[in-house]
DRENDO-410948 format. One line per 5 residues: number of its first residue (from 1); their letters; for each residue x, y, z of C-alpha. Coordinates in Angstrom, 2 decimals, decimal comma. Layout:
<rs>
NUM> A> X:Y:Z ~ ...
</rs>
This chain:
<rs>
1> MENQL> 51,78:-59,48:-38,89 ~ 54,30:-59,12:-36,61 ~ 53,63:-61,10:-33,35 ~ 54,26:-58,77:-30,28 ~ 56,55:-60,05:-28,17
6> TIATQ> 57,95:-57,52:-26,28 ~ 61,62:-56,02:-26,18 ~ 63,53:-57,47:-24,12 ~ 64,61:-56,21:-19,75 ~ 66,52:-52,71:-20,16
11> PQFHR> 69,63:-51,94:-18,24 ~ 70,06:-49,76:-15,33 ~ 70,98:-46,56:-17,02 ~ 71,63:-43,40:-14,90 ~ 72,74:-39,32:-15,53
16> LKIAK> 76,42:-38,89:-15,40 ~ 78,17:-35,96:-15,73 ~ 80,59:-35,80:-18,51 ~ 84,42:-34,32:-17,86 ~ 86,11:-34,77:-20,48
21> KRQLT> 85,90:-34,26:-24,75 ~ 88,37:-34,64:-27,45 ~ 88,90:-34,72:-30,87 ~ 90,75:-37,85:-31,82 ~ 90,36:-37,99:-35,74
26> KNAFA> 88,03:-35,79:-37,93 ~ 86,00:-38,67:-37,10 ~ 86,52:-40,34:-33,84 ~ 85,71:-38,34:-30,73 ~ 86,66:-39,61:-26,87
31> LELEV> 84,77:-39,21:-24,05 ~ 85,62:-39,17:-19,76 ~ 82,45:-39,25:-17,82 ~ 81,53:-38,85:-14,06 ~ 80,70:-41,06:-11,53
36> PQDLK> 79,34:-40,11:-8,50 ~ 81,05:-41,75:-5,21 ~ 77,55:-42,68:-4,07 ~ 77,38:-44,52:-7,42 ~ 81,22:-46,52:-7,92
41> SQYQF> 80,29:-49,98:-6,68 ~ 78,37:-49,73:-9,79 ~ 80,95:-48,56:-12,36 ~ 83,42:-50,89:-11,30 ~ 84,05:-52,78:-14,41
46> QAGQY> 86,17:-55,14:-16,05 ~ 89,18:-54,50:-19,36 ~ 86,59:-55,26:-23,18 ~ 83,63:-54,20:-21,41 ~ 81,16:-51,37:-22,28
51> VTLKY> 77,92:-48,87:-21,15 ~ 74,96:-48,71:-23,55 ~ 74,21:-44,08:-23,26 ~ 70,67:-43,17:-24,15 ~ 70,10:-39,32:-24,78
56> HFYER> 67,18:-38,05:-27,21 ~ 68,41:-37,04:-31,20 ~ 65,70:-35,69:-32,31 ~ 62,96:-36,46:-32,14 ~ 63,37:-40,67:-30,99
61> EVQND> 65,55:-41,70:-28,65 ~ 69,20:-43,55:-28,90 ~ 71,01:-46,26:-27,14 ~ 73,90:-47,45:-29,04 ~ 77,25:-48,85:-27,05
66> YSFIS> 79,85:-48,21:-26,26 ~ 83,38:-49,39:-25,12 ~ 85,76:-48,48:-22,79 ~ 89,22:-46,96:-23,25 ~ 90,05:-46,92:-19,65
71> APFEN> 91,10:-49,48:-18,28 ~ 90,06:-51,55:-13,97 ~ 93,49:-48,96:-12,13 ~ 92,79:-45,94:-13,72 ~ 90,09:-45,59:-12,30
76> KIQLA> 87,68:-43,55:-14,59 ~ 85,40:-43,87:-17,84 ~ 87,13:-43,30:-20,72 ~ 85,02:-44,09:-24,37 ~ 85,85:-43,65:-27,95
81> IKING> 83,59:-42,97:-30,18 ~ 82,83:-43,71:-33,94 ~ 81,71:-40,17:-35,74 ~ 79,36:-42,85:-38,15 ~ 78,96:-39,56:-41,03
86> ENSST> 76,99:-35,68:-40,92 ~ 74,00:-35,76:-39,59 ~ 73,77:-39,67:-37,56 ~ 72,89:-40,29:-34,27 ~ 77,26:-39,35:-32,91
91> DFLFK> 77,30:-36,74:-35,00 ~ 74,51:-34,87:-32,73 ~ 75,84:-36,50:-30,51 ~ 79,78:-35,06:-30,37 ~ 78,40:-31,67:-31,51
96> NYNIG> 75,34:-32,05:-28,67 ~ 76,96:-32,89:-25,82 ~ 80,13:-30,84:-23,39 ~ 81,73:-31,25:-20,50 ~ 79,26:-29,99:-17,81
101> DEISV> 76,04:-31,96:-20,17 ~ 74,91:-34,75:-18,15 ~ 73,97:-37,84:-20,35 ~ 71,84:-41,15:-19,18 ~ 74,84:-44,75:-19,18
106> SEPSG> 74,22:-47,13:-18,24 ~ 75,86:-49,36:-16,55 ~ 79,19:-51,70:-16,93 ~ 78,35:-54,17:-19,42 ~ 80,13:-56,59:-22,07
111> RFFIP> 81,82:-59,87:-21,60 ~ 84,49:-59,42:-23,72 ~ 87,15:-60,09:-21,35 ~ 89,83:-63,00:-20,14 ~ 91,44:-63,79:-16,62
116> SRPNE> 94,18:-62,20:-15,75 ~ 97,30:-64,57:-15,38 ~ 99,60:-61,78:-12,93 ~ 102,51:-64,69:-12,99 ~ 102,16:-66,26:-16,18
121> KRTIL> 104,99:-66,33:-18,79 ~ 103,00:-65,32:-22,18 ~ 102,30:-63,28:-25,45 ~ 98,71:-62,35:-25,63 ~ 98,40:-61,27:-29,56
126> AFASG> 95,52:-58,98:-30,85 ~ 93,88:-57,68:-33,98 ~ 92,23:-54,78:-34,13 ~ 89,76:-52,89:-37,15 ~ 89,13:-49,21:-36,38
131> IGITP> 87,20:-48,26:-33,94 ~ 87,70:-51,72:-33,29 ~ 90,27:-50,80:-31,35 ~ 88,43:-49,61:-28,23 ~ 88,20:-52,40:-26,72
136> VISHI> 91,82:-53,84:-26,98 ~ 93,37:-50,94:-25,80 ~ 91,43:-51,85:-22,15 ~ 93,27:-55,35:-22,31 ~ 96,58:-53,92:-22,93
141> KNILH> 96,68:-51,26:-20,42 ~ 95,24:-53,65:-18,28 ~ 97,91:-56,39:-18,83 ~ 100,74:-54,37:-19,16 ~ 99,79:-53,20:-16,07
146> EEPFA> 98,27:-56,25:-13,71 ~ 101,00:-59,37:-15,69 ~ 105,36:-58,25:-15,91 ~ 105,62:-61,14:-17,99 ~ 103,68:-61,05:-20,59
151> RIFLF> 103,87:-59,65:-23,80 ~ 101,25:-58,61:-26,24 ~ 101,76:-57,82:-30,45 ~ 99,35:-55,52:-31,83 ~ 98,29:-55,63:-35,48
156> YGNKS> 95,93:-52,41:-35,60 ~ 93,86:-51,36:-39,66 ~ 92,43:-48,43:-40,43 ~ 92,18:-46,38:-44,12 ~ 94,76:-44,69:-43,75
161> YEEIV> 97,44:-43,02:-40,97 ~ 95,70:-39,87:-40,13 ~ 92,37:-42,23:-39,42 ~ 95,16:-44,45:-36,46 ~ 91,83:-43,60:-33,86
166> LRNEL> 94,29:-43,51:-30,29 ~ 97,61:-43,81:-31,58 ~ 98,99:-41,20:-29,45 ~ 98,10:-43,47:-26,91 ~ 99,61:-47,23:-28,82
171> ESLQK> 102,79:-45,31:-28,98 ~ 102,65:-44,02:-25,39 ~ 102,44:-47,13:-24,23 ~ 105,19:-49,36:-26,78 ~ 107,38:-46,40:-25,23
176> ENAGR> 107,09:-46,69:-21,69 ~ 107,29:-50,92:-22,69 ~ 109,76:-51,48:-24,38 ~ 110,05:-54,95:-25,24 ~ 106,82:-55,99:-23,80
181> FQVYY> 104,90:-54,11:-26,35 ~ 104,63:-53,62:-30,17 ~ 101,58:-52,27:-32,63 ~ 102,10:-52,46:-36,31 ~ 99,71:-50,35:-38,29
186> FLSQE> 98,70:-51,54:-40,82 ~ 96,21:-49,29:-44,01 ~ 93,95:-50,34:-46,47 ~ 93,48:-46,51:-48,07 ~ 96,84:-45,07:-48,26
191> PVRDR> 100,10:-46,37:-49,54 ~ 102,77:-48,05:-47,49 ~ 106,65:-48,98:-47,97 ~ 106,18:-52,45:-46,91 ~ 103,84:-54,28:-48,59
196> LFQGR> 103,49:-56,12:-45,91 ~ 101,46:-52,77:-43,84 ~ 99,37:-52,11:-46,34 ~ 95,47:-54,25:-47,62 ~ 92,71:-55,95:-44,70
201> LDEKK> 93,25:-57,55:-42,25 ~ 92,20:-61,26:-43,37 ~ 93,15:-64,74:-43,39 ~ 96,55:-64,11:-45,91 ~ 97,69:-61,69:-43,70
206> ISLII> 97,24:-63,46:-40,93 ~ 100,19:-65,96:-43,09 ~ 102,42:-63,11:-43,84 ~ 102,33:-62,09:-40,00 ~ 103,11:-65,34:-38,74
211> NQILH> 106,29:-65,88:-40,96 ~ 107,25:-62,36:-41,31 ~ 106,75:-60,75:-38,07 ~ 105,73:-63,75:-34,99 ~ 108,28:-66,35:-37,23
216> LDDED> 111,23:-65,94:-34,67 ~ 111,65:-65,33:-30,85 ~ 114,61:-64,17:-28,79 ~ 113,42:-65,60:-25,67 ~ 113,08:-69,44:-26,87
221> EESTI> 115,10:-70,38:-29,29 ~ 113,89:-73,30:-30,39 ~ 110,01:-71,78:-30,94 ~ 108,27:-68,72:-32,79 ~ 105,85:-66,04:-31,26
226> WDSTD> 103,03:-68,06:-32,94 ~ 103,80:-71,39:-31,29 ~ 103,98:-69,02:-28,11 ~ 100,06:-67,79:-28,14 ~ 98,10:-67,82:-25,45
231> KVLIC> 95,96:-65,50:-25,82 ~ 94,24:-63,99:-29,24 ~ 91,63:-61,16:-28,90 ~ 89,67:-59,62:-31,43 ~ 87,56:-56,48:-32,49
236> GPGEM> 86,51:-55,23:-35,68 ~ 83,75:-55,60:-38,65 ~ 82,18:-58,66:-38,11 ~ 83,94:-60,24:-42,01 ~ 87,17:-59,15:-40,05
241> IKSVA> 86,62:-61,39:-37,61 ~ 85,68:-63,87:-39,27 ~ 88,20:-63,81:-40,61 ~ 91,12:-62,89:-39,03 ~ 89,13:-65,90:-36,12
246> NACYS> 90,12:-69,14:-38,72 ~ 93,02:-67,68:-39,80 ~ 94,31:-67,95:-35,57 ~ 91,88:-71,76:-35,22 ~ 93,32:-72,98:-38,10
251> HGIPK> 96,60:-72,43:-37,97 ~ 96,30:-73,61:-34,81 ~ 95,48:-72,10:-31,74 ~ 92,18:-72,87:-30,07 ~ 88,98:-71,71:-30,36
256> KNIHF> 88,54:-71,46:-26,91 ~ 91,82:-69,21:-26,41 ~ 90,16:-66,59:-29,42 ~ 88,58:-64,56:-28,32 ~ 86,47:-61,55:-30,42
261> ELFEA> 83,77:-58,97:-29,27 ~ 81,20:-57,41:-32,24 ~ 80,88:-54,33:-33,21 ~ 77,49:-54,25:-36,09 ~ 74,98:-56,64:-36,68
266> FNDDI> 76,22:-59,88:-38,69 ~ 74,19:-62,43:-39,29 ~ 76,93:-65,69:-40,11 ~ 78,55:-67,94:-37,98 ~ 81,66:-66,64:-36,89
271> YPTEK> 83,39:-70,69:-38,05 ~ 81,97:-72,71:-40,75 ~ 79,86:-75,71:-39,14 ~ 81,71:-79,51:-38,30 ~ 79,03:-81,52:-37,54
276> EFPLI> 75,96:-82,81:-39,97 ~ 72,53:-82,55:-38,46 ~ 69,77:-85,54:-39,20 ~ 66,91:-83,83:-40,19 ~ 63,85:-82,72:-37,96
281> ENVNV> 60,49:-81,37:-39,71 ~ 57,85:-79,64:-38,08 ~ 59,87:-79,07:-34,26 ~ 57,37:-77,65:-32,28 ~ 59,11:-74,18:-30,38
286> KIKFN> 56,59:-72,45:-27,70 ~ 58,56:-69,26:-26,35 ~ 58,08:-67,80:-22,57 ~ 58,84:-63,96:-22,82 ~ 58,83:-61,04:-20,79
291> HIEKD> 56,00:-62,90:-19,28 ~ 54,10:-64,11:-22,36 ~ 54,35:-67,91:-23,57 ~ 53,54:-68,75:-26,59 ~ 52,73:-72,08:-27,87
296> GIILK> 52,80:-74,43:-30,70 ~ 55,19:-72,20:-32,86 ~ 55,44:-74,96:-35,92 ~ 59,51:-74,63:-37,88 ~ 60,07:-75,62:-41,06
301> NNERK> 62,86:-78,41:-40,06 ~ 65,84:-77,63:-37,49 ~ 67,98:-77,40:-40,98 ~ 69,10:-73,28:-39,90 ~ 69,21:-72,38:-35,98
306> ILQQL> 66,04:-71,46:-34,09 ~ 67,03:-67,60:-33,53 ~ 66,60:-66,96:-37,48 ~ 63,22:-69,77:-38,23 ~ 61,77:-66,98:-35,15
311> LDLGY> 62,61:-64,05:-35,92 ~ 62,32:-64,41:-39,60 ~ 58,30:-65,92:-38,68 ~ 58,41:-62,01:-36,75 ~ 58,77:-62,70:-33,03
316> KLPYS> 60,44:-60,22:-31,75 ~ 62,83:-61,69:-29,42 ~ 66,60:-60,17:-28,54 ~ 69,53:-60,06:-30,25 ~ 72,20:-58,79:-31,34
321> CKSGI> 75,03:-60,45:-34,38 ~ 73,12:-63,95:-34,39 ~ 76,59:-65,24:-34,64 ~ 77,14:-66,58:-30,39 ~ 79,45:-63,30:-30,17
326> CGSCL> 77,25:-60,66:-27,62 ~ 74,73:-63,28:-25,75 ~ 71,28:-60,76:-26,52 ~ 69,93:-63,65:-26,94 ~ 70,35:-65,84:-23,79
331> CYLKD> 67,55:-67,78:-22,74 ~ 66,80:-70,56:-21,01 ~ 66,04:-74,48:-22,31 ~ 63,05:-76,42:-20,69 ~ 62,87:-78,72:-21,95
336> GKVDM> 63,69:-80,61:-25,85 ~ 67,10:-80,66:-26,76 ~ 69,29:-78,24:-29,06 ~ 73,01:-78,73:-30,86 ~ 75,25:-75,58:-30,09
341> TEDEY> 77,57:-74,75:-32,88 ~ 79,06:-72,44:-30,50 ~ 79,61:-72,08:-26,74 ~ 82,44:-69,53:-26,44 ~ 80,42:-67,54:-24,31
346> LTENE> 78,04:-69,22:-22,04 ~ 80,87:-70,05:-19,03 ~ 80,22:-74,07:-17,61 ~ 77,99:-73,01:-14,67 ~ 75,46:-70,82:-17,43
351> KAQGK> 75,28:-74,40:-19,72 ~ 74,90:-76,76:-16,64 ~ 71,41:-74,60:-15,23 ~ 69,82:-74,95:-18,58 ~ 71,29:-71,78:-20,33
356> ILPCV> 71,72:-72,03:-24,46 ~ 72,34:-69,90:-27,03 ~ 69,22:-70,25:-30,03 ~ 71,49:-67,39:-32,28 ~ 73,67:-71,00:-32,47
361> SIAMS> 71,17:-73,62:-30,83 ~ 70,47:-76,22:-33,85 ~ 66,74:-77,96:-32,78 ~ 67,76:-81,75:-32,32 ~ 64,01:-83,11:-31,48
366> KNVSL> 60,39:-82,36:-32,38 ~ 59,44:-79,54:-29,32 ~ 61,55:-77,16:-27,99 ~ 60,97:-74,52:-25,33 ~ 62,11:-71,77:-24,38
371> DFDLH> 62,22:-69,38:-21,81 ~ 64,42:-65,90:-21,69 ~ 63,04:-64,86:-18,75 ~ 66,20:-65,44:-17,25 ~ 65,46:-62,54:-13,91
</rs>
């Protein structure tokens, strides 16, 4: 029998009208949403954020997250959506929602953003796969607009040339920002003349990119483009993120400069655990969630992350990625000690407040108390 703990507090939704709709590829389309004047402040967003669309799919209600493909300075909400096969909820959305229809849209969420540095000369690398281009193109637009001294290199993987989402927009941006923005396409299921661009983006491909594309720097003859990299942005499937992030890290990019957004459930750690922890058996856990308290929960030991063990025991707690990326499981550590194997999601202020991510937390004390009621 499952331990019943209700779902976390829902984000605030508003009914917005569809202003524009266009098909991007055979498996993707774009929507532009009209925001009434009295809701403008609620829909201010940062590049890299997303909204949740809520709608009825036959007999059930579905909620799916979609990243902005527009940049904040454009003052519009544009989303790109992948059609996940015939008769899927996204196929239903594409076929049944048209210009003039209203749909429930959450206020913006997400932390896949980086601070703007308008006075700095810096190099930013972006890696995207498939529909993972959506938050990345928002970043690219914003950086090119806000940072006149920045340059961006995008490495974008797809199955075939015809499936490259937002290809026209990317190529227009490249023409308009010659010398500041370059895009390279990688195809996994279509022959390519140059074998460098054949295949998936993975650790081996990153090494080739570093040696063959990011080696010479025309702006600094004593350095390479890779050496000048300030930030790395990654978005795509979990395995792609894991592979690319580890490749960047192993080639010298600090973890704090590698930012990623996950579009699907992913149960593995992005980076391998580099620490060894003393064994603690029979860890006593107390939970508070939606004003309900559960005490006396016993975890066998601390060899696995706290969240996964609680989920295995049947406790319905909020989560999405289980990798420290999305922040869905954010809670307060009210008592006890934990060690987070990854904590890049949290701000220093949140850490000081005692907030943790149990999905990447190892129990370091016999008793642990977690409070999921953040508000």
